[in-house]
C-alpha positions as CSV (number, residue, x, y, z in Angstrom):
1,M,220.2,-72.0,139.1
2,V,221.6,-71.5,143.0
3,V,225.3,-71.3,142.8
4,G,226.1,-69.7,145.9
5,A,224.9,-71.6,148.6
6,E,225.8,-75.1,150.1
7,L,224.3,-78.0,151.7
8,K,225.5,-81.0,153.3
9,V,224.4,-84.3,152.7
10,I,224.9,-87.7,154.1
11,D,224.6,-91.3,153.5
12,D,225.5,-94.0,155.6
13,Q,229.1,-94.0,154.3
14,N,229.3,-90.4,154.3
15,E,229.0,-87.0,154.6
16,R,229.5,-84.4,151.4
17,T,229.3,-80.7,150.9
18,L,227.7,-79.8,147.3
19,G,227.9,-76.4,146.1
20,G,225.7,-74.0,144.3
21,S,226.9,-75.4,141.2
22,E,226.9,-79.0,142.2
23,R,223.4,-78.7,143.9
24,A,222.9,-77.4,140.4
25,A,224.0,-80.1,138.4
26,V,222.7,-83.1,140.4
27,L,218.8,-81.6,140.5
28,L,220.0,-81.3,136.3
29,L,220.7,-85.3,136.4
30,A,218.0,-86.2,138.0
31,L,215.2,-84.0,135.7
32,G,217.2,-86.1,132.9
33,E,216.8,-84.8,129.0
34,E,213.6,-85.0,128.3
35,H,212.5,-82.7,131.5
36,G,216.1,-80.8,131.7
37,R,216.2,-80.2,128.3
38,H,214.2,-76.7,128.8
39,I,216.0,-75.1,132.0
40,W,219.6,-75.8,130.0
41,E,218.1,-74.0,126.8
42,R,217.9,-71.2,129.1
43,L,221.1,-70.7,130.4
44,D,223.6,-68.5,129.1
45,E,227.4,-70.0,128.4
46,I,228.9,-69.1,131.6
47,E,226.0,-71.0,133.7
48,V,226.4,-73.7,130.8
49,R,230.4,-74.4,131.8
50,Q,229.8,-73.8,135.3
51,I,227.3,-76.9,135.9
52,S,228.8,-79.2,133.2
53,A,232.0,-78.7,134.9
54,A,230.8,-79.7,138.5
55,M,228.5,-82.4,137.0
56,A,231.8,-83.9,135.3
57,R,233.5,-84.1,138.4
58,L,230.5,-84.8,140.7
59,G,231.0,-88.6,141.2
60,P,228.6,-91.1,142.6
61,I,225.5,-89.7,144.3
62,T,223.3,-92.0,146.1
63,P,219.6,-92.1,146.4
64,L,219.8,-90.8,150.0
65,M,221.3,-87.9,149.0
66,L,219.4,-87.5,145.9
67,E,216.4,-87.2,148.4
68,Q,217.9,-85.1,150.7
69,L,218.8,-82.5,148.2
70,L,215.3,-82.4,146.5
71,G,213.5,-82.8,150.4
72,E,215.3,-79.4,150.5
73,F,214.3,-77.7,147.7
74,V,210.6,-78.7,148.1
75,H,211.2,-77.2,151.6
76,K,212.3,-74.1,150.9
77,L,209.6,-73.4,147.8
78,T,206.7,-74.3,150.1
79,S,207.5,-72.8,153.2
80,T,208.8,-69.2,151.8
81,G,205.4,-69.2,150.2
82,A,207.1,-67.5,146.6
83,L,210.4,-66.8,145.3
84,T,210.6,-63.3,144.2
85,G,213.3,-62.1,141.4
86,N,214.1,-58.3,141.0
87,V,217.2,-55.9,139.4
88,D,219.0,-56.2,142.7
89,A,218.9,-59.7,143.7
90,T,219.7,-60.6,140.4
91,E,222.5,-58.2,140.5
92,R,223.8,-59.9,144.3
93,L,223.5,-63.7,142.7
94,L,225.5,-62.8,139.7
95,S,228.2,-61.3,141.5
96,T,228.9,-63.9,143.5
97,F,230.7,-66.2,140.3
98,M,230.7,-63.5,137.7
99,S,233.7,-60.8,137.7
100,E,232.8,-57.2,138.0
101,D,232.9,-55.9,134.7
102,R,230.6,-59.0,133.4
103,V,228.5,-58.5,135.9
104,A,228.1,-54.7,135.1
105,A,227.5,-55.4,131.0
106,I,225.1,-58.0,132.1
107,M,223.0,-55.6,134.2
108,E,223.4,-52.5,132.0
109,E,221.7,-54.6,129.3
110,I,218.5,-55.5,131.8
111,R,218.3,-52.0,132.5
112,G,218.6,-50.3,129.5
113,P,218.3,-49.2,126.8
114,A,214.2,-48.7,127.4
115,G,212.2,-51.5,125.6
116,R,215.2,-53.4,125.2
117,N,213.1,-57.0,124.7
118,M,210.1,-55.4,125.6
119,W,207.7,-56.7,122.8
120,E,209.2,-60.4,124.2
121,K,208.3,-59.9,127.4
122,L,204.7,-58.7,126.7
123,S,204.2,-61.6,124.6
124,N,204.8,-64.0,127.7
125,V,202.5,-61.9,129.6
126,Q,199.4,-63.9,130.7
127,E,196.8,-61.9,128.2
128,N,194.0,-61.5,130.1
129,V,196.6,-59.5,132.5
130,L,197.8,-57.7,129.5
131,A,193.9,-57.0,128.4
132,N,193.2,-55.7,131.8
133,Y,195.7,-53.0,131.7
134,L,195.4,-52.2,127.8
135,K,191.5,-51.6,128.3
136,N,192.1,-48.2,129.8
137,E,194.7,-47.2,127.5
138,Y,193.9,-45.0,124.5
139,P,193.2,-47.4,120.9
140,Q,196.0,-45.9,118.8
141,T,198.5,-46.9,122.1
142,V,197.0,-50.4,121.9
143,A,197.2,-50.6,118.4
144,V,201.1,-49.7,118.2
145,V,201.5,-53.0,120.8
146,M,199.0,-55.2,119.3
147,S,201.5,-54.7,115.9
148,K,204.8,-55.7,117.9
149,I,203.7,-58.9,119.9
150,R,203.6,-62.3,118.7
151,S,200.4,-62.6,116.2
152,D,198.7,-65.5,118.4
153,H,199.1,-63.6,121.2
154,A,197.8,-60.3,120.4
155,A,194.6,-62.5,119.1
156,R,194.4,-63.9,122.5
157,V,194.2,-60.3,123.9
158,L,191.9,-58.5,121.5
159,S,189.1,-61.5,121.9
160,I,189.4,-60.3,125.7
161,L,189.2,-56.7,125.3
162,P,185.5,-55.1,125.1
163,E,184.6,-55.8,121.3
164,E,183.3,-51.8,120.4
165,F,187.2,-50.8,121.8
166,A,189.2,-54.4,120.3
167,L,187.3,-53.6,117.0
168,E,188.6,-49.9,117.1
169,V,191.9,-51.0,118.0
170,V,191.6,-53.1,114.7
171,N,190.8,-50.4,112.6
172,R,193.6,-48.2,114.2
173,M,195.8,-51.4,112.8
174,L,194.5,-51.6,109.6
175,R,195.0,-47.3,109.2
176,M,198.3,-47.7,110.9
177,E,201.6,-46.4,109.1
178,A,205.1,-47.0,110.3
179,V,205.8,-46.0,113.6
180,Q,207.8,-43.4,114.7
181,K,210.6,-44.3,116.5
182,D,210.2,-41.3,119.4
183,V,206.4,-42.7,119.6
184,L,207.6,-46.4,120.3
185,E,210.2,-45.3,122.4
186,K,207.5,-43.4,124.4
187,V,204.9,-46.5,124.4
188,E,208.1,-48.7,125.5
189,Q,208.7,-46.6,128.3
190,T,205.3,-46.4,129.8
191,L,205.2,-50.1,129.5
192,R,208.0,-50.5,131.2
193,T,207.2,-48.2,134.0
194,E,203.7,-48.7,134.5
195,F,203.4,-52.4,133.7
196,M,206.6,-54.4,133.3
197,S,207.6,-53.0,136.7
198,N,204.6,-54.0,138.8
199,L,204.0,-57.1,136.9
200,S,205.6,-59.7,139.3
201,H,203.0,-58.5,141.8
202,T,200.0,-58.8,139.7
203,S,201.4,-62.5,137.9
204,R,203.7,-63.8,140.1
205,R,203.1,-67.9,140.6
206,D,202.3,-69.7,143.8
207,S,204.5,-71.4,144.7
208,H,202.3,-75.2,145.6
209,E,201.2,-74.6,142.0
210,L,204.8,-74.8,140.7
211,M,205.3,-77.4,143.0
212,A,202.1,-79.3,142.0
213,D,203.5,-79.2,138.3
214,I,206.9,-80.6,139.4
215,F,205.2,-83.6,141.6
216,N,203.4,-84.5,138.6
217,N,206.2,-85.8,136.7
218,F,207.8,-87.6,139.6
219,D,207.6,-91.3,139.1
220,R,204.6,-92.6,141.8
221,Q,207.7,-93.7,144.2
222,T,209.5,-90.8,144.1
223,E,206.3,-88.8,144.6
224,A,205.0,-91.1,147.4
225,R,208.0,-90.9,149.1
226,F,208.0,-86.6,149.2
227,L,204.7,-86.7,149.9
228,S,205.3,-88.7,152.9
229,A,207.7,-86.2,154.0
230,L,206.3,-83.5,153.5
231,E,203.5,-84.6,155.3
232,E,205.5,-85.0,158.3
233,D,207.2,-81.3,158.0
234,N,204.7,-79.6,156.6
235,R,201.1,-80.9,156.3
236,E,198.9,-78.1,155.4
237,S,201.6,-77.5,152.2
238,A,201.2,-81.3,151.3
239,E,197.3,-81.3,151.3
240,R,197.8,-78.3,149.0
241,I,200.0,-80.1,146.8
242,K,197.6,-82.8,146.4
243,T,194.9,-80.9,146.1
244,L,196.4,-79.0,142.3
245,M,197.9,-81.8,141.5
246,F,196.3,-83.6,138.6
247,T,197.0,-87.5,138.2
248,F,196.2,-90.1,135.9
249,D,193.4,-91.7,138.3
250,D,191.6,-88.2,137.3
251,L,191.1,-88.5,134.3
252,A,188.3,-90.6,135.1
253,K,186.9,-87.4,136.4
254,L,186.1,-86.3,132.7
255,D,183.0,-86.3,130.8
256,A,181.8,-89.1,128.4
257,A,182.8,-86.7,125.4
258,S,186.1,-85.8,126.8
259,A,187.5,-88.6,127.5
260,Q,186.1,-90.0,124.1
261,T,188.0,-87.3,122.7
262,L,191.3,-88.0,124.6
263,L,191.0,-91.9,123.5
264,R,191.3,-90.6,120.0
265,N,194.6,-88.6,120.5
266,V,195.8,-91.2,122.9
267,E,197.6,-94.9,120.9
268,K,196.3,-97.6,121.8
269,D,199.4,-99.7,122.6
270,K,200.0,-97.1,125.0
271,L,196.6,-97.0,126.4
272,A,197.5,-100.8,127.3
273,V,200.3,-100.0,129.0
274,A,198.4,-97.2,130.7
275,L,195.6,-98.8,131.5
276,K,197.3,-102.1,132.8
277,G,198.9,-100.3,135.7
278,S,196.2,-98.2,136.7
279,N,193.3,-99.6,139.5
280,E,190.1,-101.5,138.5
281,A,187.4,-98.3,138.6
282,V,190.2,-96.4,135.9
283,R,189.9,-99.2,133.4
284,E,186.0,-99.7,133.7
285,F,186.0,-95.8,133.3
286,F,188.1,-96.4,129.7
287,F,186.3,-99.0,128.5
288,G,183.1,-98.1,129.5
289,N,183.5,-94.7,126.9
290,M,184.7,-97.5,124.1
291,T,182.8,-99.8,121.8
292,A,182.4,-103.1,123.5
293,R,184.5,-104.9,120.1
294,A,187.2,-101.9,121.2
295,A,186.9,-102.8,125.1
296,K,187.3,-106.6,124.5
297,M,190.3,-106.0,122.4
298,L,192.1,-103.5,124.4
299,R,191.4,-106.0,127.5
300,D,193.0,-108.8,125.1
301,D,195.7,-106.1,124.4
302,M,196.4,-106.1,127.9
303,E,196.8,-109.4,128.5
304,A,199.2,-110.3,125.9
305,L,201.7,-107.6,127.2
306,G,202.4,-109.8,130.4
307,P,204.5,-108.2,133.0
308,V,204.9,-104.1,132.4
309,R,207.8,-102.1,134.6
310,L,206.5,-99.8,136.7
311,R,208.7,-97.2,134.8
312,D,207.0,-97.2,131.9
313,V,203.5,-97.6,133.2
314,D,204.3,-94.2,135.0
315,E,206.0,-92.9,131.6
316,V,202.8,-93.5,129.4
317,Q,200.2,-92.7,132.2
318,S,202.2,-88.9,132.2
319,G,202.2,-88.7,128.8
320,M,198.2,-89.1,128.8
321,V,198.0,-86.3,131.7
322,N,199.7,-84.0,129.2
323,V,197.3,-85.1,126.2
324,A,194.5,-84.3,128.1
325,K,196.2,-81.0,129.4
326,D,196.9,-79.8,125.9
327,L,193.4,-80.7,124.7
328,A,191.7,-78.5,127.6
329,A,194.5,-76.0,126.8
330,R,192.6,-75.9,123.2
331,G,189.5,-76.3,124.4
332,E,188.7,-79.5,122.9
333,I,188.1,-81.3,126.1
334,M,187.1,-80.3,129.7
335,I,188.9,-81.4,133.0
336,T,188.2,-80.9,136.4
337,K,190.2,-82.0,139.6
338,N,186.7,-83.3,141.6
339,K,183.3,-84.3,139.6
340,G,181.3,-80.8,140.4
341,D,184.0,-78.6,140.6
342,D,185.1,-75.9,138.5
343,E,187.2,-76.4,135.5
344,L,191.0,-76.1,136.4
345,V,193.0,-73.9,134.1
346,Y,196.4,-74.7,132.4
């Protein structure tokens, strides 16, 4: 969360200067309960108190003010190309709103002792990145690492490693007894100095991918407004974001088997709402992947719905996109951004 900077926002009546905690409060209010919950869960108690206090005294924020704030956020991410976090930047940021003693205590936890939270961190490293590093280590070292990280993550890493090497690691794990403390600390230190310290340079997420995910969660009016504004300010970034976005209309590019799998995982009443607000091409695509009887029943359900709020359509369509991404992540369907392009990996 940005807590140190200030931003002036203006509407037709007045001008307000929002501090960092107020800006964070506005963004979390805009994200709402569903999308903001994951951010709240990652804040410590002090951050929660600070942002909550700012939120309680925030007062009215007009749509124009919100647009300026979100626009500034989008502009910073797309113009800088990336956000980089490191120990020094973290310490400087904490020092702007915490006491010196509190900052020192937190930084001590971050810097040491060796291996603090190491295994939790490794469990969040992309499996292909971790496997690429471990394939050059001794099988016994890899066995120790595999025994300490989450089982599901270890399974994915082992499946990527060369088969003969992976089997050797498995055999070492089967024969492995309790790991001595000094051996474990040595492995942790090696991982910290040779792998984790360089991880940000090898797996940093592209800022345009991040913004595409954020734009996917906007309602269509907000999405159109921000894309239009961004096209005027930075057309190249706007085009790249649009290329990376996966929208409800892109579901019409599914192959027949994937479309039918998706339909089996979507409730019929929600499908009716989603198609009620879609274009004719998307409707015909889904009707074409049903039996004639099922398609007729769905058409009847859509007609019986009457007028549907655009907000409800956006919510249901976004839910279907998320279901498709979950199915793709489990390997049950294949989704593509454009027909003939490579598969998108989520």
